[in-house]
C-alpha positions in Angstrom: 9.4 -14.1 5.1 6.7 -13.2 2.6 5.7 -10.2 4.6 9.3 -9.0 4.7 9.7 -9.1 1.1 6.4 -7.3 0.6 7.8 -4.2 2.2 10.6 -4.0 -0.3 9.1 -2.1 -3.3 12.1 -3.1 -5.5 11.3 -6.8 -4.9 7.7 -6.4 -5.7 8.4 -4.7 -9.0 10.9 -7.5 -9.8 8.3 -10.2 -9.0 5.6 -8.6 -10.9 2.1 -7.3 -10.1 0.5 -10.6 -9.1 3.0 -11.0 -6.2 2.3 -7.5 -5.1 -1.5 -8.0 -5.2 -1.2 -11.1 -3.1 0.8 -9.4 -0.5 -1.7 -6.5 -0.4 -4.4 -9.2 0.4 -2.3 -10.7 3.2 -1.6 -7.2 4.6 -5.4 -6.5 4.5 -6.1 -9.6 6.4 -3.5 -8.7 9.0 -5.1 -5.3 9.4 -8.5 -7.0 10.0 -7.0 -9.1 12.7 -5.3 -5.9 14.2 -8.5 -3.9 14.1 -7.0 -1.4 11.8 -8.7 -2.4 8.6 -10.6 0.6 7.1 -8.5 3.1 8.8 -6.3 5.4 6.6 -2.6 4.7 7.2 -1.8 8.3 6.6 -4.5 10.5 8.2 -6.1 8.0 10.7 -9.6 8.7 9.4 -12.0 6.0 8.2 -11.8 4.8 4.7 -15.3 5.2 3.1 -17.1 1.8 2.7 -17.6 2.4 -1.0 -13.8 2.6 -1.5 -13.2 -0.6 0.5 -15.8 -2.3 -1.7 -14.0 -1.2 -4.8 -10.5 -1.8 -3.5 -10.6 -4.0 -0.4 -6.9 -3.8 0.1 -6.9 0.0 0.2 -4.7 1.5 2.9 -5.4 5.1 2.3 -8.6 7.3 2.0 -9.1 8.9 -1.4 -7.6 12.2 -0.3 -4.4 10.6 1.0 -4.1 8.2 -1.9 -4.4 11.2 -4.3 -1.5 13.0 -2.4 0.5 9.8 -2.6 0.1 9.4 -6.3 0.9 13.0 -7.0 4.2 12.5 -5.3 3.7 14.3 -2.0 7.2 14.7 -0.4 6.1 12.8 2.7 5.5 9.7 0.6 8.4 9.8 -1.9 11.3 10.6 0.4 14.0 7.9 0.0 12.3 6.2 -3.1 14.0 6.2 -6.3 12.1 4.6 -9.2 15.1 4.2 -11.4 17.1 2.5 -8.8 14.3 0.1 -7.9 13.8 -0.7 -11.7 17.4 -1.7 -12.1 17.6 -3.8 -9.0 
């Protein structure tokens, strides 16, 4: 159940940053078990070791994370910040 809630961004915002951080750690452990830890979820290339040391729960390489944060349409489709905040 915890994992299902973690996929709902509106719930993560409602419960606060501590909850979101915990679910990121759980997801990172699952990626280790799956053999996908350290592989960018967007481009499939390896995430540099220095990035993983700085942010062990990272799911994207720096290039893909930058695109994500700048609002690349591929990542923001279907997401409405105002709606999530009011939930």
